[in-house]
N, C-alpha and C positions, 0 to 999 in steps of 0.2 A: 405890276407895277413898277411902267417902267419912269421912274421918278429921279434926275438927275442931282435931285435936292439929299439925294441917300445915299448911303456908303453901302457899298454890297460884298458881296461875297460871293467865290465859285463852288459850285459843291457835285458832288460824282459821286453816281449809286452803284448796285454792285453791277450794275449791266452794263455800266462805263457809260452810262448816258450823264451830262453836264446842266449844269441850272444854275442862274443870275439869284443870287436868294439876295433880299434886304439882312444888314445886319442886326435891326433888331428883331428880327422875328428869331424863333426858336427852329432850330434845324431838323426839320420832319426823321419822322424814323427809316431809316435803311441809306440814309444820304449821311456824306464827310463835307467836311470843306477840304479844300484843295487851291491852289494853288493864290494869289493875291487877295488881298484883300482894298479897296478904294474906289473909283466912279464906275460908272455902269461901266461907261468908254474905256476902260484900262480890264477890268472883269471880259468884258465881251471879248474883243483884242484876244486875254490868253485862250481862253475857249474853243477859237478858231485859230490857233495855230493849235492847238492839243487833241481836240475831237477834228479825225483827219479822217474816222468812216462812224456815223451815224449807227449803222447797224448795230443790235445789243450783242453783248458778249456772249448769251445763249444761242443766239442763232450763228455768230460767229465759227462757234466753237460745230453746230450740226451740220455744220457747212465745211467745217474741217475734218471732220470725224465722216461726214458720205462723201469727200474727195479721198480720201485718206482709204475707204475701202473701194471706191472706183479705180484707182489705181493697179488694187491687193488684185483685183479681179483681170486689170488688165496684163496682168503679169503672165 
């Protein structure tokens, strides 16, 4: 639903993934509103600014843990 006639909001989930969501629709479970409420372009600009790593949070954590283990073994 990419219609500029509607007002949008920015949502984020527990994996730190973002979505543009029409304000007239109920926010789905597991998501919360963050950032601006406004035009699609305004919301998209916010997402492009803050969502710099699209890797899900759980994957980033596993990668950090693996790097920590690797660095410990290298010492």
